[in-house]
N, C-alpha and C positions, 0 to 999 in steps of 0.2 A: 692730385694737389693742383688746384687754382687760386691764385691769389690774384688781383688786379693788377696789369701792366705797369702801373704807378705805384704799387706799395712798397713802401720804405720800409727796411728792417730796423731795428734798436735796440738798446737794451731791455727795455720794457716787453717786446715781443719776442725776442730769444729768451727772456727768464722766463716767459710765460710757457716755451715751448720747452724747456729744460725742466720746468718745474712738475709740466704736465702736457704732454704731447696733445690730449684730447682737450684743454683747456686754451692753447694755439689754436686747434681745428674751429672749437665754435666762437671764439672771438674774432678770429680773420679769416678766416674761410668761409666758414657759414654765417658770419655776422650777426650771430644768436643774441637776440636781447633775452636776460634773464636777470632782472635786478634785483637779488637777493643781496642782503646786509653782509657785509664783509667783514664786521666787528660789531659788537657790544660793548658799550652803550655808544648808539647811532652819532647822536646829540654830540658828543665828547669829540669823536673820533671828526666829523663835521667840523669842529670846533678848531681841531688842529690843523687840519687840512688846510683851513681859510687861513688860519695865522702863517703857517706855511709861506704858503701863496703870499701873504701880504710881506711878510720877511725879505722873500726872494726878491720882491719890486722893490724895496725898500735898499736893499744892497746895487740893484741892478740901477736905480738913480741916483745912489752914492757914489758909484763907480763911473758915472757919466756927469759928475760934476756939479748936482744940486745940493747946496748948503745944509751941514748936517744940522742946524739948529732948526729948519726947515723940518727936516726929515722927522727928528728925534720928537718934536710935537705931533706928528702923524703916529708915530709910534706907542706915543704914552697913556694913549686911550685905552690899553689893554696891557695889565700887568706880565703877563708872561712874552708877550712880544715888544714890552721895552724892557723886560731883562734880557731877551736874545740880542735886543739891537747896543745895548749899552756892553754886552760883552763883544758883539762884532767891534765897534770902535775900539775896544783895548786888544783887537785881536793880534796876535803875531803868531805866526807857522815857520818852525823847522827853522828859526833864524832870521826871518824878513817878518817885516810888517806891508800893511796895504796901504800906508798913507802916501798920498801921491809923488811926494819928494823921495821917496824911498829909494834909491838905488839897487837893491839886492833883489828886488821882484822885478823882473824884463819889464821894462817901459811901454810896451804896447799891450793895454790891458781893455779888454772888453768882456761885458758880461749880455748873459743870455745870447751867446752866438753858437750857429750852429754849422756841421760843415760835415760833409759827405762824399762818399768814396765808392765807387763801381762794389758790387757785392751779387756776384753769379749776374744771373738777368735783371736785378735788380740793385738798389745802392741802400748802405749802410750809412744812417745818420747818427751822430750825436752829438747833442745839447749842451753847451757846457755852460755851469754857472757863470765862470770866472776863466778865460784864457789870457796867459800874460805871457807875450813873446817878445823875443829880443836878444841880443848881445851874444845868439847860438844856444839861447835856451828858451825852454818852453814851460812853464807851470800852469797844469789843471788846478783850480780849485773848485771843490762841490761841499756847498753848504746845506750839511741836515738838522732839521730839527726833532728826529725821531728821539721817542724818549728814549730808548736803550743805547748804548753804545755797545755797534758791534765790534769781535775782536778783531787783530790784525788778519788773523787767517780769513776769517769769512767775509772781511773788505778784498781779500784777493782772490777771492773765488767767485765774486760777483762779478756778473756780466758787466755791470758797470763799469768796473774796473779795465776788465778786459777789452769793451767797445772803446772807451773813451781815451785810452790809452794807444793802441791801436788804429784809429780813424786820424787821430792826429799824427802820427808816425808814417801812415800810408799816402795822408795829403800833403805830409811836408818831407820831402825825398830828401832834401838838402839836410833836415834835420836830423842825427844820430838817434837811436833810440835810448842812447845813454844820455841825453841831455834834455828829457821827458821827467819832468815829476806830476805825480798826481795827490794832492793832497786833502783830505775828508775833513771838513772841521765841524764840529757838535757842537749847536748853538746852548744844547745843555750842560756841555760839559766843555767848554772853552780852553780850559789848560791843557785839554789829553787830543791834540788832533793826532790824526795820521798820514804818515807823509810815506807815500811808496816810491821808490825810484823804479827806472824801466832800464830794458836792455835788449839788445839782439837777440838773444836767444829767448827772452820772454815774449817778446814780438815776433819771432817765429813759432812757437808753441802759441801762441792767441790765435794767429792765421790758421794754422791747421785744424785747432779746436773750431773757430766760428763755420769756418768752413763745413767741417765735418758735420756741426749742426744744420748749417744748408742744406746740404747734401740727403740730409736724413729726411728734412722738412718735403721737400720739392721728390724725393722717391715715393713718399707715401701714397699708399693706394687703397688701403682699408674704408670702408665704408665708415667705420667708426674707429679713431684712433687711439692707441692706448691709453687707459688711466694712469695716473701715480702710481707706483705702488708704496707712497708714503703720506699716507691717510691723513697725515697732521696738516699737511698741505690743502685738503678740502676747506677745513675749519671756516678757512679765512678766502674762501672760492666761491664766487658768485654766483658758481654752478654748479654748489654741491647739491641742491637738492634735482636740478635736473638728471645728475649722474648717478642719484640716489645713496648721495655721501653722508646723509645729514640734512637738517631743515635748520637746526641751531646754528646761529654765528659764533664765531670765537671770542673769546674775552679779549679785549683791548690791551690788559695791562700784560697777558699772556702772548701778545704780539709783536713782533720786531718792527713796528709802524715806521715804514718809508714811506712817506706822501710822494708819487709818482705825479711830479708836476708836467701834465700834458701840453706842452705848450706848442700853438699851431706853430706852424715854419713862416707864417705870415708873421709873428708878432718877433721873429728875430732875426739876425742877418744870417743868410746861408750862403758859405763858398762850396762851390762842388769841383770836385776834383775827377 
């Protein structure tokens, strides 16, 4: 296995490996271009992806102090975006609100910030939609614009949940894992956020799991890495025809669409530990 020396692992790349080792090999080791459509209808998926990016940008600008009136005008051109934005402005999660004067959320609030920590010979990076810290606490907030609301169990299994909480705890050794919360907020389900607490046992379990994935990746010596045994994964994979796992994209309504906003590290404040 050969990865560039500056390769940074993330929840996206680790999820690719956990879903299908062959997908990881094709995407990151071989850098194979194979632009098959992930889901149909393509135009609707592209529209939702673009709206997701615009929503994240609106929230980032709001957290950084731009006037609500100006941002509301920018959101008003699209009814879905306007609805999400209105839901955000009425936001309350786990007993705390996002208003700047609300002391129940830690006072140091940064949007679109990245943290990275050593991960074997590489680094593991987490890119946070909102990171609020202070008063001995830390709250990670992740905005979701996907159509379906995942249940709590699936959110706990997500590599994003594991990576985001682990990286924050690892990068802030003075902050006990028990002082960290992660909240998923769903623009389509504004009254149904999911707040996930953390503790030292989960931190230890995450570290073991993440390094096991890293060890597997680094020890792979096959010319062709194994394909996932779960062929349902292939319906929404860009490499399915290359792997002879079908040529027709999955149906958007059947896909738990989560737009992976690939934000360049040049676009966020990165703090390395």
